[in-house]
C-alpha positions in Angstrom: -15.3 -2.3 -0.2 -11.7 -1.3 -0.9 -10.5 -0.6 -4.1 -6.8 -0.1 -4.9 -5.1 0.5 -8.2 -1.7 0.4 -9.4 -0.3 1.6 -12.7 2.5 -0.3 -14.5 3.9 0.1 -18.1 1.7 -2.4 -20.1 -1.5 -2.5 -17.4 -3.2 -1.3 -14.5 -3.8 -4.1 -11.3 -7.1 -3.5 -9.8 -7.4 -5.2 -5.9 -10.6 -5.6 -4.1 -10.5 -6.2 -0.9 -14.3 -7.3 1.1 -17.7 -7.9 -1.2 -18.6 -6.8 -4.3 -22.3 -6.8 -3.8 -25.2 -4.7 -5.2 -24.4 -1.9 -2.7 -20.6 -1.9 -3.7 -20.5 -2.9 -7.1 -21.1 0.0 -8.7 -18.0 1.5 -7.0 -15.6 -1.1 -8.6 -17.6 0.0 -12.0 -16.9 3.4 -11.8 -13.2 2.1 -11.2 -13.1 0.2 -14.0 -14.7 2.6 -16.4 -12.1 5.2 -15.9 -9.5 3.3 -16.8 -11.4 2.4 -19.8 -12.1 6.1 -20.9 -8.7 6.5 -20.3 -7.7 4.2 -22.6 -6.3 1.8 -20.9 -7.6 -2.0 -22.0 -5.7 -4.1 -19.8 -6.2 -5.0 -16.9 -5.7 -7.5 -13.4 -7.9 -7.4 -10.9 -6.4 -8.8 -7.8 -9.8 -11.1 -6.3 -7.0 -12.2 -2.7 -9.3 -10.3 -0.9 -12.6 -10.5 -2.1 -15.4 -12.6 0.4 -18.6 -12.5 -1.9 -19.4 -11.4 -5.5 -23.2 -11.2 -5.9 -24.7 -11.0 -9.4 -24.2 -6.9 -9.7 -20.6 -7.9 -9.1 -20.8 -10.0 -11.8 -22.3 -7.6 -14.2 -19.4 -5.6 -13.8 -16.8 -8.0 -14.3 -17.9 -9.2 -17.7 -18.9 -5.5 -19.0 -15.4 -4.5 -17.8 -14.1 -7.6 -20.3 -16.5 -6.7 -23.0 -15.2 -3.7 -23.5 -11.8 -4.2 -23.0 -12.0 -7.2 -25.4 -13.9 -7.1 -28.0 -14.1 -3.5 -28.8 -10.4 -2.8 -27.9 -8.6 -5.7 -28.2 -7.2 -6.0 -24.4 -8.1 -7.9 -21.6 -9.5 -8.7 -17.7 -7.4 -11.2 -16.2 -8.9 -12.3 -12.9 -5.9 -13.4 -10.2 -6.2 -14.8 -6.9 -9.8 -15.8 -6.9 -10.7 -17.5 -3.8 -12.4 -21.3 -4.6 -16.3 -20.0 -4.0 -15.8 -17.1 -6.2 -14.5 -19.2 -9.2 -17.6 -21.6 -8.4 -19.7 -19.0 -8.7 -17.7 -17.6 -12.3 -18.4 -21.7 -13.0 -22.3 -21.8 -12.3 -22.4 -19.0 -14.7 -21.0 -19.8 -17.1 -18.7 -17.2 -17.1 -15.0 -18.8 -16.8 -14.7 -19.4 -20.5 -14.8 -15.6 -20.7 -11.7 -14.7 -18.4 -8.3 -15.6 -18.3 -7.2 -16.8 -14.5 -4.0 -16.8 -12.7 -3.2 -17.7 -9.2 0.6 -15.5 -9.5 -0.1 -11.8 -9.6 3.8 -11.1 -11.2 3.0 -13.3 -13.8 0.0 -11.7 -14.7 1.1 -8.9 -15.1 4.0 -10.3 -17.6 1.0 -12.0 -19.5 0.8 -8.0 -21.0 
């Protein structure tokens, strides 16, 4: 899995490439925790190149959303989520917890 973070004026974009499974999810969690520890609570996760998300990966996404939204009035927005991953989020009942966008530029503009 590859992670790239781009800092914008009002938000940070985390681009993820590959599989987010029990082996790689902690790395994503560390990246998101580093952002929130730095006081950054407006996060966009670009999932264009994500092939798979396990339950461990879902947990990382939920933890980040909880930290950003409920504790600090921020938000995690998921961008370009592949259909099979969206279906997994839907099956787990997590779709109502996130905002989704198909366009990264529009998502950045939301902040």
